[in-house]
PAZADREN-705006 format. One line per field, with one value per residue (C-alpha): x negated, y, z; residue number from 1. Coordinates in steps of 0.02 Angstrom, whole numbers, plus 32768, in hexadecimal, padded with zeros to 4 digits. Example, Ala and Ser with C-alpha at 12.3 -4.5 7.8 and 13.67 -1.06 7.14 Angstrom:
<recs>
u: (7D99, 7D54)
v: (7F1F, 7FCB)
w: (8186, 8165)
n: (1, 2)
</recs>
This chain:
<recs>
u: (A481, A406, A398, A2FA, A2E5, A275, A2D8, A2D9, A35B, A303, A342, A2B5, A228, A1B7, A1D6, A11C, A11A, A0A8, A0C9, A09C, A0FE, A178, A201, A1EB, A258, A27A, A31C, A38E, A41F, A4C0, A550, A553, A4FF, A445, A3F9, A352, A2C1, A213, A1BF, A1E5, A1C7, A225, A2D1, A2E7, A377, A384, A3E7, A472, A494, A50C, A4B6, A503, A4A5, A3F4, A379, A334, A277, A212, A233, A17B, A0DE, A059, 9F9F, 9FA0, A01B, 9FDB, A032, A02F, A02D, A077, A0C4, A156, A12D, A1B2, A16F, A0BF, A103, A164, A0C6, A05E, 9FF1, 9FB7, 9FF4, 9F63, 9F11, 9F14, 9F78, 9F4D, 9F4B, 9F40, 9F68, 9FE3, 9FBE, A032, A047, A0B3, A137, A1E7, A286, A331, A389, A2EA, A2BD, A23E, A1DF, A1B7, A103, A0D6, A03B, A0A7, A128, A158, A187, A1CE, A22A, A1EE, A265, A20E, A222, A1BA, A16B, A145, A0B6, A0DB, A031, 9F79, 9F4A, 9E98, 9E6A, 9F0B, 9F3D, 9FDB, A028, A014, A061, A10B, A0E2, A08E, A129, A198, A21C, A252, A27F, A29E, A215, A210, A15C, A171, A0EF, A0B5, A0A4, A04C, 9FC5, 9FB2, 9F91, 9F1D, 9EB5, 9E9D, 9EAE, 9F47, 9F20, 9F5D, 9FF2, A037, 9FF6, A059, A0B6, A167, A134, A15A, A210, A22B, A2C0, A343, A310, A2B5, A317, A2B9, A286, A2E5, A386, A36C, A376, A2E3, A326, A3BC, A359, A36C, A31F, A390, A371, A3F5, A3DB, A477, A4DC, A495, A43B, A388, A336, A37E, A315, A307, A272, A251, A217, A174, A0D8, A082, A0F6, A0E4, A077, 9FF9, 9FFC, 9FD9, 9F50, 9EFD, 9F09, 9EC9, 9E2C, 9E04, 9E4C, 9E9A, 9F53, 9F94, A043, A0B2, A04D, A0B7, A0A7, A0FE, A112, A122, A1AC, A214, A231, A2A2, A238, A271, A254, A2A6, A2CD, A2F4, A3A7, A3AB, A3E2, A37D, A3BF, A35B, A3CF, A38A, A405, A407, A394, A3E3, A3EF, A370, A3AE, A34D, A368, A2E1, A2C2, A24E, A1B1)
v: (F37F, F330, F2A9, F264, F1A7, F11F, F08A, EFEF, EF96, EEF4, EEC0, EE42, EEC2, EECB, EF64, EF8B, EF94, F029, F0B8, F082, EFE0, EFD7, EFAB, F04B, F0DD, F189, F1E4, F265, F221, F285, F230, F17E, F1A8, F197, F203, F1BE, F23B, F22A, F23E, F25F, F319, F330, F37F, F337, F2BC, F21F, F17C, F173, F0E2, F0BA, F0B8, F00C, EFC9, EFF9, EFC3, F050, F04D, F0B3, F163, F18C, F127, F178, F160, F16C, F176, F1ED, F1E1, F252, F204, F249, F2E0, F2EB, F309, F290, F204, F21F, F216, F175, F120, F161, F1C9, F27D, F2F8, F310, F3BA, F3AE, F33F, F288, F239, F185, F126, F0A0, F03F, F051, EF93, EFB1, F00E, EFCD, F023, F041, EF99, EF30, EEC0, EEE6, EE43, EE1E, EDDF, ED40, ED97, EE0B, EDF6, EEAE, EF15, EFC4, F03C, F0EF, F15D, F1F2, F280, F261, F2EB, F2C7, F32A, F37E, F3BD, F39E, F3E9, F406, F472, F4D5, F552, F53D, F5DD, F59A, F4EC, F512, F4ED, F449, F3FA, F3A2, F364, F2FD, F248, F1CD, F15B, F0CE, F0C0, F00B, EFDE, EF3B, EF8B, EEF8, EEF8, EFB4, EFA7, EF12, EF58, F008, F046, F03F, EFF6, EF46, EF78, EFEE, EFA1, EF00, EEE7, EF32, EFA3, F045, F04F, F0F2, F140, F133, F1CD, F274, F314, F3AC, F41C, F4B0, F44D, F434, F4AF, F473, F4BE, F44A, F3A9, F326, F279, F1EF, F133, F0AE, EFF5, EF8D, F02D, F063, F10A, F0FE, F19F, F24E, F2EC, F388, F38D, F43B, F3E3, F3A9, F3D9, F401, F444, F40F, F4A3, F47D, F3C3, F3E4, F460, F3E2, F34D, F3AA, F3E0, F325, F2DA, F317, F2F4, F2C1, F2D4, F24C, F236, F21A, F26A, F21D, F2AC, F24A, F1F6, F23B, F1E0, F149, F0C5, F015, EF62, EF17, EE5F, EDF1, EE0E, EEC4, EF4D, EFED, F091, F134, F1C8, F275, F303, F34F, F2CA, F21E, F177, F0EA, F03D, EF9A, EEF1, EE97, EDE2, ED57, ED3A)
w: (558E, 5511, 555D, 550D, 5503, 54C0, 5484, 5419, 53B0, 53DE, 5489, 549D, 5491, 552A, 5597, 558D, 54CE, 54A9, 5433, 5383, 538E, 52FC, 5378, 53DE, 53AE, 53F8, 5407, 5452, 54B7, 54BB, 5513, 54D3, 542C, 5404, 537A, 5342, 5337, 52EB, 5395, 544B, 542D, 5389, 5373, 52C4, 52C7, 525D, 526E, 52EF, 5366, 53F3, 549D, 54BE, 5427, 5459, 54DF, 5549, 5562, 55DE, 559B, 5580, 5560, 55CF, 55BD, 567B, 570A, 5790, 5838, 58D0, 597D, 5A1E, 59CA, 5A45, 5AFC, 5B3C, 5ACD, 5B0D, 5BBE, 5BA1, 5B62, 5BF4, 5B80, 5B80, 5AFF, 5A86, 5A75, 59B7, 5941, 595D, 58B0, 5873, 57D3, 57A0, 56FF, 5668, 5670, 570C, 56A6, 5691, 565A, 56A7, 56B4, 56B2, 5746, 57CE, 57EB, 58A1, 589E, 58FC, 5943, 59AD, 5A37, 5A49, 59AF, 59C4, 5951, 593D, 58DB, 588A, 580F, 5774, 570A, 5653, 5606, 555F, 5527, 5549, 55F2, 562D, 56C2, 56C0, 5746, 57AE, 5769, 56B7, 56C5, 5679, 55C1, 55F0, 563F, 55C1, 5638, 56CF, 56EA, 5778, 57BD, 583B, 587C, 58B5, 5939, 598A, 5A35, 5A87, 5A00, 5A0A, 5AC5, 5AAD, 5A1F, 5A5E, 59AC, 593F, 5894, 58B3, 591F, 589C, 57FB, 57E5, 5742, 5751, 57E3, 5786, 574F, 56EE, 5699, 565B, 55F7, 55FC, 561A, 55D5, 5665, 561C, 5635, 56F0, 5780, 57E9, 588A, 587C, 5862, 58EA, 58F4, 5937, 593C, 595A, 597D, 595D, 5968, 5A10, 5A0F, 5A4C, 5A0D, 59F8, 59EA, 597E, 5908, 594F, 59ED, 599C, 59FD, 5958, 58D0, 581C, 57E3, 586D, 5841, 5789, 57AE, 5822, 57AC, 5714, 576F, 5774, 56D5, 5634, 5626, 557A, 5531, 5578, 5618, 56B1, 575D, 57F4, 586E, 5910, 5973, 5A03, 5AA6, 5AAE, 5A58, 5A7F, 5A4E, 59B4, 59A0, 590A, 58D5, 590D, 5895, 58A9, 5864, 585F, 5841, 581B, 5812, 5765, 571D, 5724, 577D, 576D, 579F, 57AB, 57FC, 5860, 582C, 5865, 5800)
n: (1, 2, 3, 4, 5, 6, 7, 8, 9, 10, 11, 12, 13, 14, 15, 16, 17, 18, 19, 20, 21, 22, 23, 24, 25, 26, 27, 28, 29, 30, 31, 32, 33, 34, 35, 36, 37, 38, 39, 40, 41, 42, 43, 44, 45, 46, 47, 48, 49, 50, 51, 52, 53, 54, 55, 56, 57, 58, 59, 60, 61, 62, 63, 64, 65, 66, 67, 68, 69, 70, 71, 72, 73, 74, 75, 76, 77, 78, 79, 80, 81, 82, 83, 84, 85, 86, 87, 88, 89, 90, 91, 92, 93, 94, 95, 96, 97, 98, 99, 100, 101, 102, 103, 104, 105, 106, 107, 108, 109, 110, 111, 112, 113, 114, 115, 116, 117, 118, 119, 120, 121, 122, 123, 124, 125, 126, 127, 128, 129, 130, 131, 132, 133, 134, 135, 136, 137, 138, 139, 140, 141, 142, 143, 144, 145, 146, 147, 148, 149, 150, 151, 152, 153, 154, 155, 156, 157, 158, 159, 160, 161, 162, 163, 164, 165, 166, 167, 168, 169, 170, 171, 172, 173, 174, 175, 176, 177, 178, 179, 180, 181, 182, 183, 184, 185, 186, 187, 188, 189, 190, 191, 192, 193, 194, 195, 196, 197, 198, 199, 200, 201, 202, 203, 204, 205, 206, 207, 208, 209, 210, 211, 212, 213, 214, 215, 216, 217, 218, 219, 220, 221, 222, 223, 224, 225, 226, 227, 228, 229, 230, 231, 232, 233, 234, 235, 236, 237, 238, 239, 240, 241, 242, 243, 244, 245, 246, 247, 248, 249, 250, 251, 252, 253, 254, 255, 256, 257, 258, 259, 260, 261, 262, 263)
</recs>
């Protein structure tokens, strides 16, 4: 199965290096071989590298990361919240992005940081006021997301920008699997902390399915190619602590792993 990646040959490049940096490259990953491509969307293959010789970056560079809250009934219940009557959307900044293998930094401002494993949707073309029945051509593919959240600050602030916006609070990756390569009805979202399973739910259990989410978002804002949608987390959120290894596994998509470290 071909997987789309952003990568660098420079292992010291910052994970938040934007597109346009001379260090940022794009490629198709097949097995342990990377074929460089001119862009994330291109099928034209150029230089070839071994996967072991490159540094994976977040697989897309979004102009915005749009997230959906309380999109699984059991998660709404575990937080003592009502299920929203329409998609509840909020933003994470691109500065929160990190890649598979990068470290989640536990901020000194918080004493309770949770994982939230989620299915990510990568937008493939400009989308403005689209209808749910027409969303297919706008979805480029799927990836794994951990919507890391400082739960104590979320409860304190009453709004979510600070709690979800810290640097390193949006691990994404390791790659994008084109949506045509994935049977959506078989997608499950599982999260493990130090090997112990904490979350496990089918993506089909979303309150608002992806077509409804995209219709709702694009009535408000235009989505650009590469924008990232976090579709919500199932129940089973739990606290992470420095030293923990968090792994988000999505059937048919991949496994995103990051270690939590002290600031």
